[in-house]
N, C-alpha and C positions, 0 to 999 in steps of 0.2 A: 572469498567474497561473501560466503554465507553469513559470517559473523557481522559483516557490514550491513547486509540486508536486514538482519534481525535488529541491529541498532537503529537503522533508518525507520523500520516499522515502529520501534519504540518512540522515536521522536515524533512521528506523525500521530501516533495514538495519544501521546502526551499533549500535543497542541490541540487535538480534537477534543479531548476530555476537558482540558482547561477552558477552551472556548465555550463548550456546553455549560460548564460550571459558571462562567461569567454571565451568560445569557439567563440562566436559571436564577442566579442570585440577584441579578438586576431586575428581574421580573417580580421576585417575591419579597425582596428587602426594600426598605426605604432608601432613598437616594443617598442620604448621609451615611447610613450604615454600610452601604455598598462601597462608597468611595473611600471611606476611612478604614474599613476593616476587610470586607469580603474580597474586594479587588486586590488588596495587598496580599492576602492569603493565597489567592489563586496565582497571582503573578510570581510570588516567591516560590511556590510549589513548582510552577513551570520552569523557572530559571534553575532551581535546585536540581530537579530531575534531569534536565538536559545536561547540566554541568557534571553530575555524577556519571552519567552514561558516557559523556565525552571524555571524562577522566579515564574510564576503562579503555577507550580506544587509544588515548595518548600513551598510557602506561604499558598496555599489553599488545596493542595493535602492531607496532613496528616489528616485534619479533615473533608474535603468534599469528598475525594476520597479514604481515607484509605490507602494512600501510605506510606510505611515505609522508614526510612533513607537508608536502604540497597538498595532498588529499585532506589531511587533518585540518590544516589552516583554512582551506576552502570550505570544509564542512562547518567549522567554527564560525566563519563569516556568515554563512547561510543561516545558521541557527540564530545568530545575533540579529540578523535581518528579520527573521520570522518572529523572534521575541519582541523586537521593537515595534513591529507592525501589529501585533496582537495583544500587547500587554494592557491596552486601554488606559494608558496614563499611570499605571502602577509604578512605584519607585522600585520595589523589590530589593532595596538596598538601604540599610539604616543611615548611612552617611548622606544619601540623597534626602531622606526625610529630615535629618538634622540640618541640612543645608537650607531647606525650606523654613525651618524654625528660625535659623539665624537671619534669614532674609525677611522675617516677620510676615511670611506668607501662610503660616500654619500656627495654630495655637499649641500650647503645651499638652493639653489632654489629647488632641488629635494626633500629635506626634508620638506620644506614648502608646496610643492605640495602634498606630501604624507599625511601630517597632515590635509590639507584641504579635501583630498579625504576620509580620515578616518572619519572625522566629518560628511561629507556628507553621507557616507554609513550608519553611525549609525542613522542619522535622517531619512533616507529612510526606514531603518528597523523598526524604531518606528512607522512611519506613516502606513506602510503596515501591521504590526502586529496588531495595534489597529483596523484597518479596518477588519482584520480577526476575531478579538475578537467580533466585532459588529455583525457578522453573528450568534453568540451564538449557535454554533454547539454542545456545551456540557454545563453541569451545571457549570463547572469550568469557562468557558468563560462568562456565564451569570453573575456570581458573580464578575468576573474580570471587566466586563464592568460597573457594578454598582459601583465598588470601584475605578475605574481608575481615576476619577476626584478628589478623596480624598486619593491618595496613601500615604502610610507611608514611612518615611525615612529609608534608608538602614543602616544608622548610628545609632547603638544602644548602644553606649558607649560614653565616653567623647572624646572631640576633640583631646587632646594630645595622649590618648590611641589609638584612631582610626588612627591617623597619624603614630604612631609607628607600628601598625598592618599592615597597607597598605605598609609602607616602608619596613618592614621585608618581606612581601610576594613578593614585587617587587625585593628586594635584592636576595632572593633565586631563583626566577624565572629567572632573568637576569644572575645570576651566572651559573645556569644550561644551559642557552642558550650559554654562552661563553665557558663553559666546553665541551659541546657536539656538538658544531657547525660543527666540522669536522667528526662527527659520521654519519654513514649511517642512512637515514630516517627511515628504518625499526626498528632501535633501538631508535633513538632520539625522534620520535613522541610518542611512548608508554611511555617512561620515562617522557617526559614533561607532557603528559596527566595525568599520575599517580601523579606527583608532584602537579599539579594544583588541582586535585581532593582532595588530602590530605590537601592542604591549604584551600580549600573551606570547608572542614569538620572541620578544627580547627579554622579558622578565620572567617568563614561565619556568625556565630552568632553575631559577633561584627560589621563588616563592609560589609558583603556579599562577601568579598575577591575579589574585582574587579581588583585591581592594573592595571587598564587600564583607563586613564583619559577620553578618548572619550566615552567608554562604561558607565562609571559612570555618566558622564554628560547627556547621553541620558536616562539612567534608573532612576536616583534618584534625580537629581538636581532640578527638578520641584516639588518634593514632599515637603510637609510641615514637620516641625520638626527641621530644622537647617537652618541657613542663608547661602547665597551664599559664603561668606568668609569662613565659617566653612567647607562647602563642598569642596571648593578649597584647603584649607589647608590639609584636609584628603586625598582627592582623586586625587589631582594634585601634591601638594608639597611632600606628602609622597612617592608615586611611583617614582617621579623624583629623590628624594634623594636616595632612595634604588637603583635605576639604576646606579647613579653616583658612589656610594660606591662599587657596584659590579664590575664596569669597573675598578675602582681604585685598588681594591683588586686583580683582575685577572691580570691586566697588570702592575700595579705599577705606572701608569701615565694615563693622558687623552691625547691620541695622537693628537687630534685636537688642543688642547690648548698648550701643551708643551711636549717635547720628553724626558725630564729628568725623570729617574726612581726614584720615591720618597720613595718606600717601600723596594725594593730589590736591594742589591748591585750586581754589575756586575763584576764577577771574570774572569780573563783570563783563558781560558780552555787549553792553551798551556803552559806547564811547562818548564821553562828555567833551564838547568843544572847549578849547583852552581860552579863547578870547571872547569878549563880549561882542554881540552883534550890534551894529549901529542901527538905531531906530530911524525909520523913514518918516516922511511927513504924515503918513496915515497910520503909522504903527504907534498908537498911544496905548499905554498900559491900562488894562481893565481888570477889575476885581474878579470877574467871572473867569477871565483867562487864567489868572493866577490859580484859582481853584482847580481848573481843569489840568493845569500843569502839575499840581501836587498829586492829583488823582492819577495822572499818567505815570508819575514817578512811583506811586504806590503799586500800580499794576505791574510796572517793570520789576519792582522789587519782589513781587510775588512769583514772577516767572523765573527768577534766578535759581540755579540749582541749589537744593538744600535749604531754601528759605521758606520754611513754613509748611 
C-alpha cells in the first residue's frame, strides 16, 4: 500500500499545483490569452500527469503492488471526476478543439493555438512526471524508472482493429459531449467520467483507450513495437474519424463546412389547412390584414430550422 499512497500523494499534488497555476494565470493574463492558451496548457498537463501515473499503477500495480481491477477502475473514475470538476472548461484534447471548429464555435487561429497549448501541456507533464519517478519514492517508481527507457507500446492489437477501437471510443465520447453539453455539470461530469471508465475497461486491453491524440503522442509514440505511421493511424486518424462521425450523426451536417442537412429531413412544423375557410358576413378581406398575413408567414419562415 506504500506505493499506492505515494501515487495518491502525486495526484493530490498535481491537482493542487494545476489549480494554483490556473488562478495565477487567470489573475496575470488577459482573459482571451488565458482561455485560449494558458487554460489548455494547464488542463493538458493535469490530464497527462495523472494518466502517466495511472498507467504505472495499471501496468505494474497488479503484480508489484497487488492492486485489483476494481481498485484501479474506482481510482480512474475518481480522477476523471476531479479533472472534470477542476479543468475550468479546458478541452485538453485536440479532437474536442477540432469539434468546436467544425461546429463553428471557434475560429481557426484559436483552434491552432489550443492545439499547440495541448501539445505543450502534455510534454510538460511528461518531463515533470519522469523527474518525479526519478526520486524513486516507491518500489513502483523504481521499476518504472528502470523500464522507462524501454517502454512497451500501448497498441496490443492489429492496426486496423486498433483504429476501429479508438474511433469507436472517440465516437461515443464526442456523442455524449454533444448530447449532454447543455446539462448541468453536476450531472454531465459524472456521466462522462463513467463512460470513459467503461471504455477504459472494455477497450483498454487493446489500445489503452486514449482517444486523445496529444495524450497518446506523449505516452506511447516514443515506445517501440509500432512505427510512427501505425501510431498516427490508430491514435490520430481513428479518434478524428470518430469525432467527425459523431458530429455528423448529431447535427446531420458539419456546420463549418456546409449548412445543408445530409441525414435528417427538415419538415415544416406549421400545418397549413387544406380547404378554404368560408367567409362570414363580417369577414371582409382588408389590405392591412393581407400584409399582416404575409408578415406572419415571413416570421414563421424565419423560425424554421436551418432557415437563415
